[in-house]
N, C-alpha and C positions, 0 to 999 in steps of 0.2 A: 565453764571456761565461757568468756565474755566473748563478744569477738572481735575485739581489738588483739587480747593476747592470743585466739586463733590466726588471725590474718599477724602477727608478729612472728608467732611461731613460721608459718609459709616462707613468710618475707626471708626470715634470716636463714632457712635453708637454703632458699634461694641466691645468696648474698646478696641482697639488698636494703637497704638503710628501714629501721624501722617505720608503722605507717604514723600517718598526722592523719587522723578526721575529725569532723564536725559532722553533726548530727541533728534536726530539725526535721518538728512534725510528728508524724507519732512513729519515731523508731529514737534507742538509742543505744547505748553499747551492748545490752542483755536482752534485745527485745524492739518485737514491730506490733503498732497498737492500727493496725489499720493491713490491707490484702495488696497495695501496691508497696513499692519502694522506686525510687528514682536515684539513680548513679550519677553525682553530679563531675566530671573532669574541667578540669579549668583548662585556658588557652597557651600557647609558647610563652608568651612572658608575665605573666599577672598570677600567684597561685589560688588558692582553696578561700583568702580572706580578703578578697582584691571585694570591692563593692559591689563591685555585678554579679559577680557568684553569691557574692552575703546576699543582695537583694534577691535572685533568684529562688535561692534556697528558702531563704526565709515566706516568699509567695508562694509557692506552689507547697509549701508545709505547713502553712495558715488555710490553706483551702479545707473548706468544713463540706464535712461528709453529709449525706445525704439518705438518710434510713428510708423514707417513704420510696426511694428510687432506686434503693440499695446499693448507694456508696458510698465508700468509704474513704475517710482522709486520706492522707500521702506521707508516706515516712521518704527523708532524702536525705542521702548521705553525701558528704565532697569528700574530697581528699587530694592530697600530694602526690603529684608523680617525683619518682624516685630523685630527681635530678632539684628540683625543690627542699626535697625533704635532707638532702646533704645540702642543703645551701643556708636551710636555717641551722644545722650545727656548725656552720665556720662562717658563714656570715660571705661566703665566695657566693659571685654571681655568673654561675655556668648557662650554656646553653640546654637547649632543650635537650636528651637523650635521643636513641637516633627509635625509630617505630617500633622492631622486634622487641626492644629491655623494654619499653611503655607497655605493650602490648600484654609481654610478660608477668607484671606490673598489675596492669588490669583487669588480669586472667584471672591471677592469686586472689584479689580483691572479689570480683564476681564467683569465686568459686566459693569464697567465707560467707559471700551472703547470702548463699544459696543454702549454704551445711548451716548457718546459725537462724536464719530467721524463718527461712523456706517461705518465700512469697507467692503469693498467688501469680502478681505482674511484677514483674525484673523491666525497669525500660536502664539506658545507658542513657542521659544526657551529658552533648560538651559544648565547650564554646572552642569555638574556631581551632584549634591545633584540638583538643581534644573531642571534636563532634566528632573530628574526621578519625581517629582512634576509634571512635565509638562505633562508624560504621564498620571500621577494619576488624573490630572483634565480633560485630554483627555477620561478619562473612566467615569466621571460625568456629561459632558456637549457635546455641536456640537462645534466642534474645526476645520477649515479647514487644519489645521495640526499641527503635533507636533515636534521637531528634537532637538535630544539629542545629547548634543557636550560631550561628555568622558563620557557616561553611569555608572556608577556606579556597574556596575556586581554582583564583591565581597566586603560583604560587612568589612570596616576596619581589623575587627579580625577575618575574615576570615569566611569559613560557604558557606551556597548552593548559587547558585544565586539568585538575587532579580528582579525575570520575572514576579513577578505578574502585576507591573504596564504596562506592554509591553503588557501581554495576556490579562487583561481589557478594553484597551486603545481603543477606537472603530473609532478614527480619523489614516491618513493617517500617517505613522511613521517614521521615517530618524534616525538613531544612525550613526554619525559620533566619526571615534575612533583611536585614536592613536596605530600603532601596537604591542605599548610596555607596554602597559597603563595597572601598576598593577593591575586595579579594573578591568580589561575584558583583553587581549590581544587576538593578530593573531594566532589562532589555538584552541583556546577556543570560544571567541565570537558565530562560523560561526554555530554551531550546537547545541547553547543555542537558537539563534533567527528561528534554520531551523523549528521548530513546529509553528511558527508565521508569521503572513505579517505584516512584517516588513523589513527595506531597510537599508542596510547595505554599509558605506563605510568608507574605510582605509587612515587613511594618513602614508605615509612614517617614518617607524622608530619612531614616533610619541610617546610622554610618555604622561599620566593624560593630561596636560598642550598642549601638540600637540607640544614639543619640543622634536626634533631630536641627537642621538650624531653626534658629527661633523662627525666624520669617514663615516655619511650615506651619504654623497655628496647632503643635504638639508639643509632648514633652516629653523626652527618655522614657518617666516613670510611666508615661499612657503607655511607651509602646511595650517596659517590662514586665505593666498586666495583661497587655495584650498578646504579648510571649506566653506568657502562663495562661490564658485563656486559651489560645491557638493548643497549647500541650494538654491543658485540662480533658478539653475535645478530643485529642488525636490520641490519650490513654485511655479514655472511658469507651472511644468508637473500637476497641480492638477489640472486644465482647463482642460486638454487633454482628 
């Protein structure tokens, strides 16, 4: 039975919509050709096919193996949360599901990934809301590493920073943040993360999607490449 078949059976039993997944790099519906798989979760307003998601998956999945150093390529699995899957069925636009439903769906996916692929290293990565869900998942079960891309520290309507998922995450955690991110910018995030065992990396002049201003002298593509490099360094450092 393929990954999709096993996952859909679990989702049906949990009364959740059928899965929507995309594979990049050394992984497909039936097998994993490397030691590491990254499960990539989307943000609140854009699904797994958004340009940001596609570029991160393609860049991570194209990372070459280095047999001399004992390192292998990476498999990347993108997926849509239930509300996005429902949107695709009837064309209606829905707000994100509540966190318990998102985490339940995420957990079923991870359970199936472990069963089908049995990866040596399993990393959960998420953009914005997806990163917050990834950190919450890291508090509930053993994950080798969590990577948050543009963590939404401050709620859209303002308020206190959402630090509980980071505080409770039991997995090694990396936050990659644009310096101008409106949900948590340079000069704010450092003090918020100081009490916790989380690694923080900055992307030059990046906004919430890592897009810099033209005057910065860099580009979104360069920031995405940097985010991938930081992620690879973090992943390979897990065995150190």
